[in-house]
Residue, then its C-alpha position, 0 to 999 in steps of 0.5 A: m313227889k311231884r310229877r313233871v307231865v311229859s310229851s309221851s305215847n307211854i307215860a304220862s308223867i315222871g319225877w325224882e326225889e331225893g335220898p341218900g347216897g346220890t341217888g333217889d326214887l324216879e316215879v314214873e305215871y304210865k297212861s295206863g295208869h299205873v304208876y312205878v318207883y324205882h330205886d337207887v335211880p341216880e339224878g342225870v339218869y332223871r334229867t336224862a330222860l327228861g331231855a329224850s328225844s322219846v322218854g319212853k323208849f329211854v324209859a324202857s332201855s335205860i331204867q325198867d330193867v336196869f333199877e330195881h323198881t315197885r309198882v304203886s298204884 
C-alpha cells in the first residue's frame, strides 16, 4: 500500500486501500516505527485525516479506538 507522508509529531505516513463495500484498510506508520492497519475504514475518514490540522489527534480520537486493527510491524 502506498502511504502519504504527513506533518505530525507522532505519525510518519498514512495510506488507504479500497476494499469491498466502500470501505478499506487504513495503514498508519507511527514515528516509533510501528505500523498498524485499521480495517473497514471509509474513504472519507482517510481524506479527513489527510486534511486534519492535527493528524495525530484525529487518528487518536476518530480511528484508534473506533476501528478494528492489526499491528503489522
